[in-house]
N, C-alpha and C positions, 0 to 999 in steps of 0.2 A: 585954393591958393596955396602953394606949397612955401612953408614956411620954416625959417632956420631961424630955430631957439634953443640957445644955451640952456638945457637942464639943472645946470648950476646955480644959475642966476634967475632963470627964468624970463629973462631980456631977449626979447625982439631983436635978433641979429640982421635978417635981412628977407624981405618978401620977393618972391619970383612970381613971374609972369607963367602962366601956362604956354605949354604952346597950341597954336590955332590950327584948323583943322585944316588949314593952307601947309602950315608947317610940317604937320605929323604925315602928309602927303609927299612932300617934298622930301623927308627924312626915307619912307619908306621906296621911293622910286630910285634914289641914290643909295638904297643898303641894296637893291636887289641890284643893280647893274654893279656894285664892288664886290659884290658876292659871285657872281659869275666868271669874273675875271679872277679872283683867287681863288676859285675852285680848279682853275686850269693852271694856277701855278702848281709845280710840282712840290710834293710835303719838306722836300730838304731845303727849300727856297721861300717857304713860309715860316720854318722855324726860328730865324734871326729875329725876325721880328719879335716873338716872346721873349729873346734874351734880352733883344733892345728895351722893351717894357720893364723889364727886371733891373735892369740897368738905372732904369729911371726913376726906378720908386726908390732904392736905395740911395742912388744922390742926391736925393731930395726928402729924406722919412722924416726927420723934424717937422716940416712944413706940414705935412699930408696927415702926420698923427697929431699936430694941434689941431689941426682942421676936425679929424675925426673925434676928436675929445671935446670939442666947443659944442658940436653939433649934437652930437648921442649921449656924450657923459664919461666913458671910459676912463680911466687912469692912464694918463700919458704913456707909462711903462708900457699897457697891453698895448695901446695904438701902437706904439711903434713896435711892438712883437707883432701883431697884425699886417703892417706893413711887409716886414721880413717873410712872415709866411707867406703873402702873397709873390713876392719874389721869388722864394724859394719852389711852391706852385709851378711858375713860370717857367723856371731852370728846370724842373723836372720834367716840363711835357716838351721843353727844347731839345734834353737830350735823349727822351723815349719815345717822344711820338713817332717816329717814322720806323721803328720795329714794332712799336702797338698797329699802325697801321699799313704794315708790309702784306703783300697777299698771300693767301694761305693755297697752297697746292693740295687738291687731294687726288689721293692715288686712286688711278684706274687704269683697266688693261685696255678699253676702248679707245678714250678719250683723254684729253687735256682737260681738266676740271680745275679751276680756280674759284678761290672767294675772296672779293675785292672790298675796300671798302671807302663808300664814295660819300661824302657832304649831303647832306637833306638843303641847306638853302641858307635863309636868313631865320637866326631864333630870338625869339621874345625871352627874356629876363626879368623875373618879375621879382624882386631881391628886397629884402627888408634892413630893418637901420641898425639892429646890433651887431655885425660886423659888416660894416658896409663897404671897405674894399676886398677884404675876404672872399665874402659871400660870392661877391662879382666874380673875382679874378680866380675861383675856383671852377667856374663855369667857362669863363673866357678861355683861359688857357688849352682845355681839349678841342674848343668848337674853335678856335681860330687855327690850330693846329690841323687839324681835320677839314678844313678849306671851309669852314660856316662864316656866316655873315652874325652880327650882333645888335640889338636894338633892346638898351635896356629902359625899362619901367621901374624907376626905384621908389622905396618908400618915401612920402610925402614930407616927412621931417627930416632928411637929409638931401636936400637939393643941391647943396654945393658942394656935398662928396659927388654927387649923380654928375653935375655937370664936369667937375675936375675929372672923375674917371675917364672921361670923354676924351677932356686934354691931356692925358698921359699917355693915352692909347696914341691918340694921332699926333702928339710931338714924337713917337718912338719909330713913327714912318708908317704907321699904318695909312693904307690906302684912302682916300676919302669917301666917307660915307661907309665902309667896313663893322665902323663899332659907333654907335649912337647914342646918346641919352635922351628921352623923351619926359620933359614935367608936363604929366595928364594927371587926372585923378582917376581912382582906381575904378570908377565906372567907363571910362574909355579902353579899358583892357579887352573888353570882350569884343570892341569894333577891329582891336587890333590883330585878334587871335581868329576873326574871321576872314581877314585880308589874307588874298591868297599870295601875297608877297613873303607873308610868315608860314614857316615851314615846320615849325615846333614851336614848343613852348615850356621853360624850366620856372619854376616856382619853390621857394623857400619863404615859411612863413605858417601861419597858423594853419590850423586842420580846417577852420571854416573857411579861409581863402584858399585855401587847396582844392577843397571840394567844389566851391565854386568855379574855378579855371578850370580842374578837371571836366566839369561839365559841357563848360565853353569849346574846350579842344575836342573833349569826345562830338560834341555835333558838328565839328566841323572835321574829323577825322586826323588831327592833327597829334603827333606824338610830342609827349610832354612825361617829364620828369617832377615827380612831387619829392620835397624834401621839408617835411612837416614837423608838429611841435613833438614834445617827448616829456616824460614823466620818468626820466633813468633810475633805477634801482643801484642801491650802492648796498652789496651784502656781505656782511662782517659775519666770517664764522667765529667760534671759539678758538681756533686755534691761530687767529691770524695776528699778527705782527701789529698791536694796536695803537703805538706810538705814532708809526709809519702810515698806518692805516686811516688816523684820524688827522695826522698832516695832509694826506689827499685830499680825505674827504670836504676839508675844508676849503682847499684852494678850488676843488672840483663844482664844489657849491655856489662858491662867491665870486668867482672870477666872472668878470664881465658884469658885474652888481646883481651877480644873479641870471642875470638875461641871455642864456642860453639854451638851445636846445638841447643840447648835450652835457648841459649841469647834471652834477649828482643830485636830483631833488627829493628821494626818496632811502632815508638811511635805514636798511633794515639787518638787525644785529641780533646775534643769537644773546638772550637775556642771561647768562651766564658772565658774559663780558661786557654787558649794556652799561651797567653803571659804571665803568671803568672807561670806556669809549666815551661816552655822553660827556663826562666831564673835562675828559681832551679835547672834544669837539668845542666846548662852552669857554673853554679857557683858551683855546686858539682863534676860536673865531673873533670871541672878545677883545683881542690885543689886534686885529687888524683897525688899520687907521683910516676913518671916515673924514672926507674934507674935498678941498678945491681939489677936481680931477688935473689940473695942470699944475699942481704941486707934486714935485718928485716923488715926496712920502707918501702920498696917497694911495691907498691899497681898494679903497669903497669909494667910489663916485656914486651920482644920483642917478636914479631909474631914468629913462630917456623921457616920458612926459608924466603929466600930471595924474590921467588918467589910468595909467599903470601902476602907480604908486595906491591910488586908491582901491583897485582892484586888489592887489594885493595884502591893504589891509583888512578887507572885508576877507579874504579866505584866514588870515590869521584871527581875526575876530571870531568868525564863525567857527575855527578849529577849536580856541578854547574853550569857546562856551559849550562846544560837545565833548569838553574832557581832557585835549590836549594840555599838557603841563609846560607853561611857559617859562623857559631856563634862561634865556636871554630876548633883548630886543623888545620887538613888538608894536612898536609906537612911532609912527613917520617923526623925522626930527624937525624939532620947530626950524622957521627962519624961512629963508629965500633958496629955492631950488627943492626938488625931487628928490629929498633925499629919504633913505630908512634905513635902519641900522640892521646890522646883520642879528637874524632871531634865528634860535634855536626851539622848538616844540618838540620834548617828548613825549611817550606815550602816545601817538598818534596810531588809530584804529584803521583799518580801511574804509570806514562808512567817513570818514571826516575829511573837510575840503581838502588841506594841506597832503591829502594821499590820492583820492578820486581827481582832482583838478591840477591842470599842472601851473606851479606856481612859478613866474617867473619875476622871480626877486630874489634876494637875499635872503630867504626864508628854508630850512631845513628842517624839516618832518624827522623823528625818529620812530622808527615801530620796532617792537620787542617780539622773538620769536624762537621758540622750542626747537632749534637744530636746522640741518641743511634742508629738510622737506618743504617743511614752512615755511622756510624762505625763499625757495623756491617761487612755494604757491601765492605767496605776498610779490613777489619780484612780475610775475604775470599778471596781478589782478590789475589790471591798468590796459585804457584802450588805447595805450601806445607801445610802439616796439622801435626806438630809433638804439640805445646804446646802454649797455649793462656792466658796471665791475663788480667783481667779486673778489673776496679776499681771503685767504687761506694758505696755510704752510704744506698741507697736503695736496698736491699739485695732481695727484692719481684721482682725486677726490674732486678738483677742478674739472678734471678732462672727463667725469663722469656727469657731472653738473651742466654743465656750457652746454651740450644739445638740449635742454632741457628748457633756457630760458629763450623765451621768447624775443627776440633783438635782431638788428642788423648788424650790431658788434657785441664782444664780449671782451671785453680786457680782468685779465686774472691780475690781481696784482700790483693794480697800475691803472692810472687817470683816463678816462675814455674820450679821447680826440681826434680831432681828422688828421689825415697823413695823406700828402700827396701822391703815396708810392701804393695806396690802401683804397679800396674799394667803401663810398659810405653813402649811407643809405638807412632807412627802416621796412617795419613790416606794419601790419596793422594800422591804425590812424597817423601813424609816423611818416606814412606815403610809401611809394614803391618808384623803382629806377635805383640807379647807382650814378654818382659821381664820383670822379679820381680814379686814379690808375688805370688799367688797361680797359676796366669794364666801363668806367666812366667816359671816356672817350669816344666808345663804340655807342652808347646811348646815341646820338643824333649823326648816325652815319648809315645809309643804304649798306646794309650785307648783302653786295649782289654776289649770286653766281655765275658763274662764266664759263660752258662747257662748248667745247672744241672740239668734232667730230675729224675723222681722218680726211683730207684733200681726196677728192672724187674728180678722178681725170675728165677732163669733157671729150 
């Protein structure tokens, strides 16, 4: 049963009934009909809907942000930023989708050849709880612009957000049935994917969930995109600006209470500057304010669920027992709520849990290396390949190292982040396919070749 639980207090806010089989059938039927009409709408007439959704988000930003905070625990300032980023993404596609989707003529002496981009149909979005609005809208904006419809299966611990997302899109003027939320258990996803009215599926979540959904989609030959876990390296070479790098490392590791796929999870630092860098990180992380996420001063809220906190603490315990040096935090906060303090573990070796496993919470592991070559080797010693950060004053060295790092994105002297203008996705067990930018909008289209030869007189 979908439950809305406040992770800051552990209080049950509301229980929700799952959609019945009859209701699911009605949703799919309506979605298919709405999408058929939507695909026949010229792209320039689809785009005002995206702008209207963006205006609706901004007009009621505080209410939406407070719901995010109450349901999954991120600080209010971060929730507001999530709403604004969602609106920005909608605006981006409203402005650029027509150009992204414009037919591409191909030179040919004997024919008129063109590549056109047509929608696939109704898409199933299996979405996570950590960015309940942003993850959905980064999928929805290009999907709607391209002429597709959407059915959302959100995480079961954010049902209020799921239902509100449908309402926001509907109130912005979307045709009835074009975008719908279904409250169903994870076990119902297989039947949705198998349904002929679902043309494709996108998943943001764990590697385990991605593998299951990919298998189901593959069985039914459905196009799918996977944005999965990450254990992003944050590489600091000896010539880096340590004050700036440590500030960004703390922000990148601890935003959303460390519950992001592109958090900087493994700090890989040249041993010549490691003592200074770790001291800076410990001081800055230790100054973060832990508390009620609805309090404007709070920087670290609770983890989203109790089981997530238990798993994280077990990873910390095993890392320290294996020889990691605890410099900050390391114990669950007593009292109500699923709180865990900012934690820093130094001298983490590649065989320890904080290095080999994805730590989804406010825990930074520091590994010390002897120069750039070893740093790259450790950066790549992971099953994941989502993002990576590289800090150095030598940009020529950075350009040499970037091709050696296995990741969907490498940010030099900056924080890894998604941007609606740039493609986003990973390699290895971080998934495949891309979201955002021109590449993202073309994941769920039929790239159709149109060849027209010369007219033949009768």
